C-alpha positions, 0 to 999 in steps of 0.5 A: 633757896632765894625767895626775895630779890631786891633791886636798888635804883639809886637815882633821885631828882633831889637828895633829901637832907635826912636820907642815908641811902645810896642815891644820886641826883642824876637824870641822864637817860644814858646812864640810867639805861647803862645801869639797867643793863648792868642790873641784868648782867649782875643778875646773870652772874648769880645763875648758879644760885637756887631761885624760887622767887616769891617777891621782887622789891624795887627800892631806892633812891627813887625807882620811879625815876626810871621810865615805867617801860624800863621797869617793865623791861627789868621785870620781864628779864627776871621772869624769863631768866629766873624761876619765880612763883606764879603769885609774885609780890612785886613792889615799887617805891615811887615819889608822889611827883613821878608816876601817873595813871598811864605809868602805873598801868604799864607797870601793873601790866608787867606784874607790879601789884604793890606800890610804896609811896614816899609821902612822909606827911600831908602837912606843908610845913613838915614837907618843907622841913624835910626838904621834900619836892612834892605837895600833899595833892601830889600824893592824893593824885598818886593814890587815885591813879594807882588804884585806877590802874588796878594796883590796890595794895598801897603803902604810904610812908610817914615820918614823925619826930620832925622839928616843930611837929606837935601831937596834934599835927601827927594826929591830923596826918594819921586821920588823912592817912587812914581815910585813904584807901590804902593797905599799909603804913610805914612810920619812921622816926626822923633820925640824924644819921652821921654824914647827912646834911641833917646829921651835920645840922643837928651836930652843930646845934642848928636843928633840934630833934624832939626829945625821947619823951616826945617821940615816945608819945608820938609812937604811942599815938601812931600805934594806938590810932592805927590799931583802932583803924584796923592797921595792925603793927607787925614790925617796929615801923610797919602797920598793915591791914589784915593780909597785907603785910609786906612779904618781902620785908618779912624775909629780911627779919626772919632770916629768909634768903634773898639776893640784892642787886644794884649799887650798895645792895645787900644779900643773905645767901648760904649763911653769907651776908654780902654787900655791893660797892656804894660807888656807882662808877665802880659798880658799873665797871666791875659788872660790865667786866662780868665781876660781882661788885661785892665789897663786903662779906661776912659768914654767919656762924652759929653765934652770929646767927643767934645775935642776928636773930635776937636783933631782927626778932626784937623788931617784930611784934612777935618778939624774941624766943626766950631760949635765945637769951642766955642771961635770964636776969636781963629779962627780969630787969626789962619786965620790971622796968616795963621795957618788955613783956613775955608773950607765948614764950617770947620777949616782946618789946613795949613802946618804951623799949622800942625807943631804945631797941639798939641798947636792949639788943646789945645787952641781950646779945652780949649776955 
């Protein structure tokens, strides 16, 4: 049963130097309309699947690079052609420089009830360092217009571990974030992904990221500060007020079936994980020929499902079922070194362990 639908919108005004997602600086209206037509056609290629959608998520790229009318058109098409629950969670990611009150009103009327704003920081020096194209006041206006239009479930993104960022800087940001009428905060550690401009600069020694001890202190500050302000962490990078966890993203971390459409999107259906081409021209050509644009497929056997469940559950505040871990000596080591704790029969990572989650996951999976 497909409960979540992810829609990738790859267009951006600029390409941020740290971004590892498939996105293109392309503002041609003709291409955007062609892409929207392809999204509708691709979705039609999956009519054989059993849908009962509870969530729709527009990610990017920059979904708000599409006009609100185009977004509303896609949502209308989905509702007319796919079985959906009455209480749909529909999220749209927006750049602070794009949508304003009238735009939010249009997408609200189409059913959008959750907005995720790519703010990253309210400090000018951080925004400049990250190569962002917006100002702090743009985000404040976006939040105000969003609420005025009737969308009150709002997430703000925050990036930490920025070169030159201090704990005082981070605390200033957290104070501003928590004083705003928002319901959710996603905080991501800046990562130098290979192949990105940032990755190249770090590799060549031109850009230095904070060391592990500093980023650990930053994470601990974020976690304690937000907990005090009633934002409860439920996943590695996500904090929410009571009742405002992102239902769509929880599907990813709990092995719930979802379909992804659009260039580079991923899906998990019938124990199959599959991904679309990252090449937008190839994507358009294949879909227009009524061919699913899938470039990677992996069937999950029982052992693969165990491995994935360990990795995904480690991200969650609720942790991993101890029964999934074969080598119990590893658990003992993690407890002694204060990387993790055991709560209600589950292994839960502590802040120190979260910083090296991938290494711990590999140990547990290979045990």
